[in-house]
N, C-alpha and C positions, 0 to 999 in steps of 0.2 A: 504494500500500500504506500502510495506517495505521501511524503511528509509535506503537507501544505503549509504555506507561510503563517497563517493565523492559528495554526494548531497549538493547543495548550500542551506543553511537554513537561513532564516531570523527570528530572535527571535523578536517578536513584543509585545508591552505592551498592556494589556487589563486593562483599568483603573477601570472598575466597573462591578458588576454582570449584570447590564442592558446591557452593551456592549457585555458581554459574551453570554447572551441570544440572542442578535441580530446576533452575529456571528453564533451561532448554528442554529438559525431559517433560516437564509439566505444562509448559507454555503458560506460566503464571509467575506472579511476584507477590510476596507477602509483606505486609507492613503492619506493625502493631498500631492499633487505632490510636492509642494515647500519644504516639510519636508522629502520626501521619499529618502532613500539611492539610489545611482545611479544604483545599480543592481536590484532594485525592480522588473522590468518586467522579469528578468531572473532567479529568484529563483525557486527552485524545491519544497521546503517545507516551511511552515510557522509554527513556534512554538510559543506558547502563554505564556507570563509571567504575572502572576497575582499579582496585587499590594496589598497594605495593606487593601484595601476595601473588600478583599475576606476572611478576618479574618483567619480561620484555614488553608486556602490554600495560604495565602499571601506569597509574595516573592518567588514564585516557578514557575517552568515550568513543567506542567503535561501532556500537550496535544500538538499534532502537526497534520498537515493536508497537503496533497499534493496540490500544486497550479495547477489548471487545465487550467487557462488562466487569462487574465486581460483585462480591458478596461478603458478608460478615461471617466469619467462622472462628472457632476456637483453635488455638495453636495445636492442640492435640489432634484435631481433625485433619490439619494440614500435614503435620509431621507425626503420624501414629507410631513411628519407631522411637519417639522420645516422650512416652506417656508420663514420665516422672520429672520432666523439665520444670523448673521453678515457675515458668510462665505458661504452663500447659493450659490453664483455663482462661488466659487472657484473650480478648477479641482482636482479630486481625482482619484487615482488608485483604482479600485475595483477589488480585487483579488478573482477569483472564486475558491472555495476550494472543494476538494474531501472529503471523510468521515473523521471525526475526529478520531484520534488514540491516545491511551494513551501510555506514555513512560513506559517501564517496571518498572522503579522506578522514583518517582518525583525528580526533580532537584531543590534543594533549594539554596537560597543565604544565606550564613552564616551571612552576615550583609546586612543591607538595602543598595540598590543601586538605583541611579537615572540614567536612560538611556531611550532612545526612541526606538532604534533598535540595535541589535547585529547581525553581519554576522558571520556565523560559518559553519561547515560541519556536515553531518549526523553522522560521526564517533565521533566527539567531543560531539555532543548532546547525543549520546548513552553512552559514556564512562565517561563524566565529573562527578565529585562528587560535584562540586560547580559551581555556575554561573560564577565566576571569571575565570574558565577554558575554557569558550566558545569563547571569542573574538579571532580572528585570528591576528597573528602578523608576521612580517618579511616575510620570504619566503612563508609561508602558505598563507598569505594574498595576496601576489603577484600572487601566483598560482591561487587563486580564482578570482582575478581581471582580469586575462588574457582574459576571454571571452568578457569582456567589452571593453578592448583595441582592441581586434581583430575585434569586430563588428564595433566599431567607425572607425577604420582604413579602413575597407571594405566600410563603408558608405562614408567616405571622398574620397577614391580612385574612387568610383563609381559616384561621383558627386552629391550624394543625399543631401549632407550638404554643398554645396559650398556657401560661403558668397557672397552676391551681393553688389557691390560697386555702381551700378547705381540705380537710383530710380525705384521703382516698377511701378509707374504710369508715363507714358510718355505723354507729351502734344503734340498735333498735332500742328505743326508750322503754319498751314494754317488757 
């Protein structure tokens, strides 16, 4: 699938070759809900940043994939081979991915960077020469965040997210 210029792209860290093999085998990426950026369910594409564990490919973005959908799952359901993991019961976004695509040219970081996620656009991902050119700032960031504000506003107006001041459990006075 072509990476269109206005696409909302989440650049996600892949910490190890083992994780990369899991992503390739399952065509999915998992993110703990409590650490996920607010726009996670709305992104169009996921791009993958390889850490130092990848040796020759370290500190680079080489691949991206379209996001086909997402679901909320417990970690134990995604990784059943780790049922006793300390976060086994935590909620994760499981992003279902389309086919992995290679960038025309890898995007390197000229210096080591520590980050978890970067939000960018398809155009920036295609034209950037360095990882530092990816993050959105100012008006560009506001433009990308508009769908989140509009969705939130619509939910609030529709009453889907009204806060309850009264207790959820009512006791029968009789």
